[in-house]
N, C-alpha and C positions, 0 to 999 in steps of 0.2 A: 681206430685212429682216424683223425681227420686228414684229408688229402689237401695239401696246400697247392693252390693254383697260382701259376705265375701270371702276373698282370703285365700284359704287353702294352707299352706306351705307343701312342700314335707316332709315326715317323715325322721328321721335319723335312719340308720341301722348300727349295730356294729357286725362285724364278731366274731363268738364264738371261732374261732381258733387263729387268730392273733391280734384281737382287732381293726382292721382297721374300720373306721367309714366313711360312705358316706351318702349323702342326695339324695334320689331317690323316685319315686312313689312306686316302689316295689324293694325288694332286688334282687341282681343278682343271677344267678344259681351258678356261680363260683366267688370267691373273687378276685377282681382286684389286691390285694396286695400279698396274699400268693398262688394264683392260685389253691386253693382247693375248693371242693364243701362243703361249711360249712353252719351251721345254722346261720341266721342273727337275732339279737334281736333288736326290735324297742326300741330305747333309746330316743325318742322324748319327750319333756316336755308337759304333758297334765294336770299338776296340778298348782294351784295358787302359790305354794311355789317357783316355778322357773319361774313364769311369763308367762306360756303357750308358750314360744318360745325357740327354740334351743334344746340343749341336756340336759336332766335331769341329774344333777350332781350325783344323787344317783344311776343312771344306767350307765352313761357314764364313 
């Protein structure tokens, strides 16, 4: 039997300064949009309400 591997999507990150959102393994040190060193918030969907895919509308 073949073992099915679960494909993990890269999380979505939102810049706390300008709101720019990108999909990467880890957030960047400097925001590519505002060129500032900002905090990035993980806005990926991890709940059934948004289907476990994409950006959680409550956070994005």
